[in-house]
C-alpha positions in Angstrom: 10.3 28.1 -20.5 10.2 31.6 -19.0 12.1 34.3 -20.6 15.2 36.0 -19.0 12.9 38.9 -18.2 11.0 36.7 -15.8 14.2 35.5 -14.1 15.4 39.1 -13.7 12.3 40.0 -11.7 12.8 40.6 -8.0 12.2 37.2 -6.2 9.1 38.4 -4.3 7.5 39.5 -7.6 8.3 36.1 -9.3 7.0 34.2 -6.3 3.7 36.2 -6.3 3.2 35.4 -10.0 3.9 31.7 -9.4 1.6 31.5 -6.4 -1.2 33.1 -8.4 -0.6 30.6 -11.2 -0.5 27.6 -9.0 -3.7 28.6 -7.2 -5.5 29.1 -10.5 -4.3 25.8 -12.0 -5.4 24.0 -8.8 -8.8 25.7 -9.0 -9.8 25.1 -12.6 -9.1 22.6 -15.3 -6.4 23.8 -17.8 -9.0 24.7 -20.4 -10.8 27.0 -18.0 -7.8 28.7 -16.5 -7.8 32.4 -16.9 -4.7 34.4 -17.6 -6.7 37.5 -16.5 -7.3 36.0 -13.1 -3.7 35.1 -12.7 -2.4 38.6 -13.6 -5.0 40.3 -11.4 -3.9 38.1 -8.4 -0.3 38.7 -9.2 -1.0 42.5 -9.8 0.9 42.7 -13.0 -0.1 44.2 -16.4 -1.3 41.8 -19.0 1.5 42.9 -21.4 4.0 42.1 -18.8 2.8 38.5 -18.6 3.7 37.9 -22.2 7.2 39.3 -21.6 7.6 36.5 -19.1 5.9 33.5 -20.7 4.9 32.7 -24.3 1.4 31.5 -23.4 -0.6 29.6 -20.8 0.9 26.3 -21.7 4.4 27.7 -21.1 3.3 28.8 -17.7 1.6 25.5 -16.9 4.7 23.6 -17.9 6.9 25.8 -15.7 4.6 25.3 -12.7 4.6 21.5 -13.1 8.4 21.4 -13.5 8.7 23.0 -10.2 8.1 19.5 -8.9 10.7 17.9 -11.1 13.4 17.7 -8.4 11.1 15.9 -6.0 10.0 13.5 -8.7 13.6 12.7 -9.8 14.7 12.1 -6.2 11.8 9.7 -5.7 12.5 7.8 -9.0 16.2 7.4 -8.2 15.5 6.4 -4.6 13.1 3.7 -5.8 15.7 2.5 -8.3 18.2 2.1 -5.5 15.7 0.4 -3.3 15.0 -2.3 -5.8 18.6 -2.9 -6.7 18.2 -1.2 -10.1 15.9 -3.9 -11.5 13.6 -2.2 -14.0 10.5 -4.4 -13.4 10.6 -3.7 -9.7 10.7 0.1 -10.0 6.9 0.6 -10.4 5.8 -0.8 -7.1 8.7 0.7 -5.2 8.0 4.1 -6.8 4.3 3.8 -6.1 4.9 3.2 -2.4 7.6 5.9 -2.2 5.7 8.7 -3.8 2.6 8.1 -1.8 4.6 8.0 1.5 6.5 11.1 0.5 3.4 13.1 -0.3 1.6 11.9 2.8 4.4 13.2 4.9 4.4 16.6 3.2 0.7 17.0 2.3 0.8 20.7 3.0 3.5 21.2 0.4 1.7 19.1 -2.2 -1.9 20.0 -1.6 -2.1 22.5 -4.5 -0.1 20.1 -6.8 -2.6 17.4 -6.1 -5.3 19.9 -6.9 -3.7 20.5 -10.3 -3.6 16.8 -11.0 -7.2 16.3 -9.9 -8.4 19.1 -12.2 -6.5 17.7 -15.1 -6.8 14.0 -14.8 -7.1 13.4 -18.5 -4.0 15.3 -19.4 -0.7 13.6 -19.9 1.2 15.6 -17.2 4.2 13.3 -17.6 4.9 15.1 -20.9 4.9 18.4 -19.2 7.1 17.2 -16.3 10.6 16.3 -17.3 9.7 12.6 -17.1 11.4 11.7 -20.5 14.7 13.0 -19.2 14.3 11.1 -15.9 13.5 7.9 -17.8 16.8 8.3 -19.8 18.7 8.6 -16.5 17.0 5.4 -15.2 17.9 3.5 -18.3 21.6 4.3 -17.8 21.6 3.3 -14.1 19.3 0.3 -14.3 20.5 -3.3 -14.0 19.3 -5.0 -17.1 20.8 -8.5 -16.2 18.2 -11.3 -16.1 16.1 -9.7 -18.8 15.9 -10.6 -22.5 18.4 -8.8 -24.6 16.8 -5.5 -25.5 18.1 -2.8 -27.9 18.2 0.7 -26.6 14.8 1.7 -28.2 13.3 -1.4 -26.7 14.6 -0.5 -23.3 13.1 2.9 -23.7 9.8 1.5 -24.7 9.8 -0.8 -21.7 10.6 2.1 -19.3 7.8 4.1 -20.9 5.3 1.3 -20.3 6.5 0.9 -16.7 6.3 4.6 -15.9 3.0 5.1 -17.7 1.5 2.3 -15.6 2.9 3.7 -12.4 1.7 7.2 -13.2 -1.8 6.0 -14.0 -2.0 4.1 -10.8 -0.8 7.1 -8.7 -3.3 9.3 -10.5 -6.2 7.0 -9.6 -5.2 7.3 -5.9 -4.6 11.1 -6.1 -8.0 11.7 -7.7 -9.7 9.3 -5.3 -10.9 7.0 -8.0 -9.4 3.9 -6.3 -8.0 3.1 -2.9 -4.3 2.9 -2.5 -4.6 -0.9 -2.0 -6.7 -1.6 -5.0 -4.6 0.7 -7.3 -1.4 -1.0 -6.1 -3.0 -4.4 -6.7 -3.9 -3.6 -10.3 -0.4 -2.1 -10.9 1.1 -5.4 -9.6 -1.0 -7.3 -12.1 0.1 -5.1 -15.0 3.8 -5.6 -14.1 3.3 -9.3 -13.8 1.9 -9.4 -17.3 4.8 -7.4 -18.7 7.2 -9.7 -16.8 6.0 -12.9 -18.2 4.5 -11.7 -21.5 1.0 -12.3 -22.7 1.6 -14.9 -25.4 1.1 -18.6 -24.8 4.3 -19.9 -26.2 2.7 -23.4 -26.6 -0.1 -22.2 -28.8 0.6 -21.0 -32.4 -0.3 -17.3 -33.1 -3.4 -16.8 -35.3 
């Protein structure tokens, strides 16, 4: 996270640095992002940058976490829409996120650019998704499911959110249509719901 020195900057100077960083991350894959280009666009000395952030990863994490509030709102709203039932969260969240971004495309255009340039990166680990998953676990209605220990619930939520995130990324990066990506997500959730083992056949 940024240092206190960064937060003590005048708001216009902070905003200029963040805008320069977002533009650069949306333009190039993470590995090709240049700190030099960012500081030139932000008009700050190179030494000052390292008084604000530890390194490029620290800055990248902070840029992505600027979208955390919107993500958490979408997740919690999808949880409410499906009555708190964990296995119904993925499709509700998929629909909600796409509709939300479509309505605010101008706000999310650069964020989508960042995702498109870094499709192979696990952005969920850079966003505060693990913390959001814990909140969902506490609020979810686990009735009707097999008894699961806390670690098992966490593992199930990780699977559900991972599948949803992958499906959204395929749409964001224009690898699949919304309809096809949603159909594949529904199949994944169906398999998780019923289990893949044929209970009438002995395991090998």
